[in-house]
N, C-alpha and C positions, 0 to 999 in steps of 0.2 A: 327075710331072718341073711340071707347074702350084705342088701344094705347095708342093718347094723351093726352085721361082720364087718364090711369094710369101714365104718364111722368110728369105728371104739379100734382097727389097726392103726390110721390117722391117726385118733386122737394120741393111745396108745405112744405113738412114731415122735411126734409132738412133744412129748412129755418126757422122752428121752434125750430127746434133743435140746432140748432144753437143763438139762440134768448137764451134759456135761456139754459148758461152754464153752466155746472157741477165743482161740488168741489171737483176735486181732492184731494185727499195726496199727502201736498208736502213736498216733500225727503227728508229728513238731510242724510246729512254728519260726524253723529253725532260715529264716532267706540266706541265698548265695550271697553274699556281701561284695558286693563290683573290685579285681582289679583296679590300681591306673596302670594304666598304660600307657608311657607316655610318648609321644612323639619322635618315630626314628629310633626307639628300642625296638632288640629282636625281640623277637614271634618267643614266648613263656615255651617255656621246660614241660616238655608231654606231661609228664607228671603234674601236673599242677593241672589239667583237662578234667585227670580221672579225680584230684580231690582235691574240687571247688574253695574256697575261701568260706564261710557261715556264716553267718551270727553268734552262736556260741561255740564253736567249732575254735575263734579263733578267739575269744572269752576262756573258752578251755585251756586251750595254747600257750597263750599269755601267763595265764597261772601257773600252767608244769613251767616253763619257761624261766620262772623265777621261783620254781620249788626247788628248795636246800633239801627235802627228803633226797629228792633224787641221790642222790649220792649215798656214802654207807656210812657213814656221820650223825650226820644233816646240816653239812653246815657248806658247802658248794650248788649252787643250780649254777646253768648257762649263764644267766644271767650276773655270777661272780666274773665271767670272766669277759663276757660280750655284754660291757658296758656303752647302755643310748650316749653317753656326753662324749664317747672314744668312737663313732659310730657302730656302734657294737663291736670292738676289739678292746683293750689294753695297753696301759704304757710296758707292762711286761716285754724282755726279750724273747723269751720263753713265757708259753704258760704254766700257769701256775694252777695246781690242783691241791685237794684235800691231802692233810698235815702240811700242805707246805710243799710237793713232793713238785716237781718243775718237770714238766712235759720235755718234745723231744724238737718244737716247733715254738714260729711264732704267730698265736692270739689273731686269725682274717676278719677282718670287720664282716656283719651279716647288716649287709644293703643289696636292694637288687637280684634278692634269689631265685626271683621267679619267674628269670632270665637267660641264665648261667646253664652251661650245660655241664658243665662238671665243678664237686663240689672238691674243698680243701685244694693245700698244697700243691699233692702229687695228683689231685684230679679222681683219687677212687669211688666216691662218691658218684654218681649219677643222677639217680634218684633222691631228690632229700628227703622225705622219709627213710630211709634207710639212717638217715645218719644218728641221731639221738643214740639209738644203741650205744653207738661208737666210744663220746662217754661217760656210761654211766658202768663203762663193762673197764674203760680203760685204768688200769692202776693209777698213773700218774694223776687223773685227773677225780673220776666220781670213787671207781672202785667199791663195785656194788653188782645190783645184777637184778635185773629186771622183776623177776619175780617176787626180787626183795623189794621196791617199787612200790608193786602191785599188790603187793597186801602191807604198806605202809599208809597206800592214797582209796583202798573201798573200806574201813572203817572210816574214813570221811564224809563228813554230812555233804558238805560243804562242793565237793568233788563229786559224790554219789548224786545233787540236782543239778552241776555241769553235764557230768554226761553223760542223764536222762534227756537234760535240753540237747544236746547236740545230734544221740545218736536213737534214742526213742526208751529205749532201759538202761540203766543206772554202773549195767555193765562193766568192769574195767579190763582193758586187757590193752596188751604188750602194740598189736595194730591200731586201735585210739589215741595210743599215750603219742605215738609214731606221726595219726594222722596230722593230730590238730597241733604240735606242736612246727610240726611247717606249716599250716593253717595261716599260725600266725604272722613266720616267718616269709610268710609271700607277700602279707603283706607292709611290709616293710620296703615301701617303696621311696629311695631318696630323688629329686627330679626336682628341686624346689631351691636351683644353687642359682648366685650373679650371675655365672655362665647362661643357666636355662634360659636365665626372666632376658637375657641383653641380644639369647637364641630368636628365645617371640616375640622383639623387643616391644617388653614395659616397660620403656620410660630409665633403664638404664644404659650404659654405655660401659668398655674399662673403660680401667684411668691406661694413660700412654703408656707402662708397667706392664700391664697388664696385657695388651695388645701386640706390646714388640715381643713379650714371652710367648702370646696365642702363634704367631709367625712363626719364630724358634720352637719352638713344642712341634710343628706340623714336619720343616726341614727335619728334629732329630730325633723327635718321640712319638711322633704319633702312625710309625710302620710294627710297635706291638701297643703301643695304648690306643687304639685304635674305636670310634663308632660312639658311641654314647653312654656306652656305660665304661669308654675309657680303657678297656681290653679283650685285646679280639680275644680272651677267652685260648690263650693255645699254646703251653709249651716252649722255655727254654734254656739251654744255658749261658747265662749274661757271664759268670768267669764272676762270680762274688765270691766274697771269704767262702773255703766250707765248713763246714759243722762238721766241726770233731769226733762226735756222735755212728760209731759203726753201724747204726740201726741208720742213719740217713743212705740213701740213694737217690731222692726227688724220683721223679715219675717213674726211672728203673723199678719203684721198690714192690707197682701198678704194675709193669710190661714185662718185665725181666729181661730187656731189652737196652742195649750196649749202650746204644744212643742217646736214650733217654737218662743217663747217669747227671748228675746233678741237675736238672733241666726241671721247672717247675711254674707252673698258671703263673700268667704276665696277669698280676692283678690289676684292681682297676686303681684310678686315681681317683674318684669322688670319694671327699672330705680324706684326702691323704693329710688333710691341715690335723687331722685330731690323729690321727692313728702309729704316731710314731710306740718303737724306733719301728726299723724299715729292714726286708728278708725275709726268709725264710725260719731266720734264729734269731732277727733283734738286732742281723751286724752295724747297722746304723742307724746312730743317732737322732738323725735329722733330713731330710731332703736336700739339703746343702751339702749332709758328707754323700748318700748317696749319687747329687753330681757330682764331685770332687774326684770320685774313687776309678767312677766312667770316663771323665778326662783325662785322668792319670796313668790311665791304663790295668783293664781285669786284668782278672788271675785264669792263663791262656791252658785249653781240654781240648782233649782232640775233637769235642760235639760243638766247640762253642758255635754258638750263634753267628751267621754268614754276616752278618748286618755287622759285627763288631769285627769278623775277622778281618775284613776282607775289607777295614780300615785300621789295620795295625790294632788290634785287642781294643780299639776307645772310641770315644765318639767324643771331639773336641770342642768346648766349649770355652767364651772368654766369661770372665771373673759376672761383668756384664750382666750376659746371658743366664748368667746362672739364677739371677737373684733375677732377670723375669720374668723366665720358666718359673720360679718359685709364688711368686705374682699373678703367674695363670693360673698355678696348681692352686692357687690361692678360691680362685673363685666359678672350685670347682665343690668350696662347699657347704653343705646344705646342713644352714644355722637351728632352721626350724625342727629336719629333721634327725639333730645328736638335741635338741632340746634347750640346743644354747639362744 
């Protein structure tokens, strides 16, 4: 009798377990995509290691990057300002967003972000996953909210499919949106310019002008535009004309320190040929205009970078040196990267 009761209890338990189906994790065929890690580049931002690009994560991020429904009136996407042909910058002195509203600063190019320690002109973002919300909610950019964006995307079957392939279910969340966009941006690695091919000894050589420009560049520019990113990622006040907006303070907007007033992150010179105008609010229409300004003398400031202050607020260059420097800077153009 006891044996019959035991078998019966086991049978009932099995029936009960079968009726209460357990939700097991959905297996995801979403392999990691290897990052292109060029020789000599700095180590990746630690956030990349926590959000490694995946096959479908990158696809989802690219779709979101080009999605105009991220903006309040469905007219502006990330790609509206970050245009690939301009090294993911634009040709406006200041960024132009929804309803043609003009922002505070020049649109920075998007390249080699996986290797950056800081983002934006003032370095207010340390992890790229924290950046996408900023343009979404900014009045002059997309003028929306993340809840509004989620509401638009969650009824789209294509997004449901991509979120499922990326994360194992179709739920649209803010964190997933940010992570996917960052994964796509991490893949935008530019390291196939003429300079790179010359350095790798792939059969190309600098012209005489480019070689002279490289030599002058090493003497007069490489203190700030150093390394394979052609930026030391520091923040410096180099006496450029001041943005007239009362909202601008450069790095001091982040740190609150007087010594950081109107100091900006040194921009990379990779693909600079495609990113005019130059300066934090597009003060200079051409590279020649930048070099002319540095040569004739910059604005004085109490926190002017010592490299300028110790040289009477200028970097002396002859006209031929300027043209040669520009010839060298143009060797940093990666035409495959910008699709030209």
